[in-house]
C-alpha positions in Angstrom: -43.4 -39.5 20.2 -43.4 -42.8 18.2 -41.7 -45.8 19.7 -39.6 -48.1 16.8 -38.7 -51.7 18.0 -35.8 -53.3 16.1 -35.0 -56.9 16.6 -31.7 -58.3 15.1 -32.1 -61.1 12.0 -30.5 -63.5 14.3 -32.8 -62.8 17.0 -35.8 -62.9 14.5 -34.5 -65.9 13.6 -34.5 -67.7 16.7 -38.2 -66.5 17.7 -39.3 -67.6 14.2 -37.5 -71.2 14.8 -38.5 -71.9 18.6 -42.1 -71.3 17.6 -42.1 -73.3 14.9 -40.6 -76.2 17.4 -43.4 -75.1 20.0 -45.7 -76.2 17.2 -43.8 -79.5 15.8 -43.1 -80.8 19.3 -43.9 -84.7 19.7 -47.1 -85.3 21.7 -48.4 -82.1 22.0 -51.9 -83.2 21.5 -51.7 -86.0 24.4 -50.1 -83.0 26.3 -53.3 -80.8 26.1 -55.4 -84.7 25.8 -53.9 -85.7 29.3 -51.8 -84.1 31.3 -53.3 -81.5 33.6 -53.3 -77.5 33.4 -51.2 -77.1 35.9 -48.9 -79.0 33.5 -49.2 -77.1 30.5 -49.4 -73.7 32.3 -45.9 -74.5 33.6 -44.7 -75.8 29.4 -45.8 -72.4 28.3 -44.6 -70.3 30.9 -41.3 -72.4 29.7 -41.6 -71.4 26.7 -41.9 -67.8 27.5 -38.8 -67.7 29.2 -37.0 -69.3 26.5 -38.6 -66.6 23.8 -37.4 -63.8 26.6 -33.6 -65.3 27.0 -34.0 -65.0 23.0 -34.6 -61.9 22.7 -32.2 -60.6 25.5 -29.4 -62.6 24.0 -29.4 -60.9 20.4 -30.4 -57.4 21.5 -33.3 -55.9 21.1 -33.9 -52.6 20.8 -36.4 -49.8 22.0 -35.4 -46.6 20.8 -37.8 -43.6 20.4 -38.1 -41.8 17.9 -38.7 -38.0 18.3 -41.3 -36.0 16.1 -40.3 -33.3 14.2 -40.1 -29.8 15.5 -41.3 -27.1 14.0 -39.7 -24.2 12.9 -40.4 -20.9 15.3 -42.4 -18.8 14.3 -41.0 -14.9 13.2 -41.2 -12.3 15.1 -43.0 -9.8 12.4 -38.9 -7.8 13.1 -37.8 -7.4 9.5 -34.5 -9.0 9.5 -31.3 -7.1 7.4 -30.5 -9.7 4.3 -27.2 -10.6 4.0 -24.7 -8.0 2.3 -26.9 -5.0 3.5 -25.1 -1.5 2.8 -25.7 0.4 6.0 -25.4 3.9 6.1 -22.2 5.5 6.5 -20.8 7.6 9.0 -17.3 8.7 9.7 -15.2 11.7 11.7 -13.2 13.4 8.8 -12.4 16.7 11.3 -10.7 16.8 13.5 -7.9 14.1 11.5 -6.2 11.2 12.9 -3.9 12.8 14.9 -5.0 16.9 15.5 -6.8 19.0 17.9 -9.6 20.9 17.9 -9.5 24.8 20.3 -11.5 24.5 23.4 -12.9 27.5 22.7 -13.7 26.4 19.1 -14.6 22.9 19.1 -16.1 21.4 15.8 -16.2 18.3 14.6 -17.7 16.8 11.6 -19.3 14.1 10.0 -19.4 12.6 6.6 -22.6 10.8 6.0 -23.9 8.4 2.3 -26.6 6.3 2.1 -26.5 2.7 2.0 -28.4 1.0 -0.3 -29.9 3.4 -3.1 -33.3 2.0 -2.0 -32.6 3.3 1.3 -32.1 6.7 2.3 -30.8 8.4 5.4 -33.4 9.0 8.0 -32.1 12.7 8.6 -33.5 12.7 12.1 -32.2 9.1 13.4 -29.0 11.5 13.7 -27.7 11.3 17.4 -24.4 12.2 19.0 -23.1 11.7 22.4 -19.6 13.2 24.3 -18.0 10.6 26.9 -21.6 9.2 27.3 -24.2 12.9 27.2 -25.9 13.9 24.6 -24.6 16.4 22.3 -27.3 16.0 19.7 -29.1 19.8 19.7 -26.0 21.7 19.0 -25.5 19.9 15.4 -26.7 20.3 12.8 -27.3 17.8 10.0 -27.4 17.7 5.8 -27.8 14.4 3.8 -24.0 14.8 3.2 -22.6 16.3 6.4 -23.1 17.1 9.9 -21.4 19.3 12.5 -21.5 21.0 15.8 -19.2 21.4 18.9 -18.4 19.1 21.3 -19.5 21.7 24.4 -20.6 25.8 24.8 -17.7 27.9 22.9 -16.9 30.8 23.9 -19.1 34.3 22.5 -22.1 32.8 22.6 -24.8 34.2 24.8 -28.0 32.4 24.2 -29.7 29.3 22.6 -29.5 25.8 23.5 -25.8 25.5 23.8 -25.6 28.3 27.1 -27.2 25.5 28.8 -24.3 23.3 27.7 -20.6 23.6 29.8 -18.0 23.8 27.5 -15.6 20.7 26.8 -12.5 20.7 29.0 -9.3 19.9 27.4 -7.8 16.2 27.0 -8.9 13.5 25.4 -13.2 12.5 24.7 -14.5 9.5 23.4 -17.2 11.0 20.3 -20.1 8.4 19.1 -22.0 9.1 16.5 -25.0 7.6 14.3 -27.6 7.4 12.0 -30.1 5.2 10.5 -31.7 4.6 7.1 -35.5 5.2 6.3 -35.2 0.9 7.4 -34.2 1.0 10.3 -30.7 0.3 9.0 -28.0 1.8 11.4 -24.4 3.5 11.0 -22.1 4.1 14.0 -18.7 6.2 14.0 -17.2 6.0 17.3 -13.5 8.3 17.7 -11.6 10.4 19.9 -11.1 13.6 20.3 -7.9 15.1 21.7 -8.9 19.2 22.9 -6.1 21.8 23.6 -6.8 24.9 25.4 -6.5 27.5 23.1 -3.3 29.7 22.4 -3.0 33.3 23.4 -0.8 35.6 22.2 2.2 36.5 24.5 2.2 40.0 26.1 4.9 42.3 24.7 7.4 43.3 27.1 8.3 46.7 27.7 12.0 46.7 25.8 9.5 45.0 23.1 7.4 48.0 23.6 10.4 50.7 23.5 11.8 48.4 20.1 8.7 49.4 18.3 9.1 53.1 19.2 12.0 53.6 18.2 11.8 52.2 15.1 8.8 54.1 14.5 10.5 57.6 14.8 13.3 55.9 12.7 10.8 55.5 9.7 9.3 59.1 10.4 12.9 60.4 10.6 13.5 59.2 7.4 10.7 60.5 6.0 11.2 63.9 7.2 14.3 63.8 6.0 13.4 62.8 2.4 11.1 65.6 2.4 13.7 68.1 3.7 15.9 67.4 0.6 13.6 67.3 -1.5 12.9 71.0 -0.3 16.0 72.4 -0.7 16.9 70.7 -3.9 14.0 72.7 -5.5 15.4 76.1 -3.8 18.1 75.3 -5.3 16.9 75.1 -8.8 15.0 78.6 -8.6 
C-alpha cells in the first residue's frame, strides 16, 4: 500500500520562505553563542509550530494509493463465446392450441445443431412432464425426438408399463438437449390432454332403422332378379 503526500503551491512557498527566514534571522549567531539552551529550544519549538500552522492552513493532503488488483484466476470452466449458437429444440406436435388424446399422448420435438463444428450429443436429451422424468419413454434421432407423456393403452410390457397414464388437463413439458461441447438448448411448453372420444352406442330405434334399410335393399335385389327371370320365360 503506497502513501502519497501532496502539498499545495502556496503551502510549499510558505514553508520555503519560513526556512529562509530562519536562516537569515538577524542575531542567530549571537543567540547560539550567548543564549541559554532553554531559549534556543523555545525558539525551535516556535518555528515548528509555525510550520505546522502553515501546513494545516494550506491543506496538506495525505492520500493512500491502493495497490493494483490482480485479475481473477480462471476456474477452468469453458465460457460460451458471445453469439455462439446453441442447439435448437422445439415442440412441434401438438401445435399451439391443439390437444392430444389421453390414450395416445405422443409429442414430437424438432432438433437442430447450433454451431457447425459442435454436433448434438443425443445421450443428453432429457424430458420432464410436470417435473417427472419421462426420458425413457422417448426415442431420439439426429433431427427429432418423440414419445408419450405417460403410459398408453395397449402397452403391456417395458418401461411404459410402470409409468402411470397421463391425466386429462394441462401439463408442463420441459425438454433439453446439449452439444458435444456442453452448450444446451431448452424447450418449455404446455400440452393439453383430453379424454379419448368414445363412439356413441346406437339406440334400439337406430338398430331397427338399419335393419329396415338392409331388408329393403334385399327386396330390391330380389325384385330385379324376378323381373329378369320372368322376362326370359316370355321370350321363349
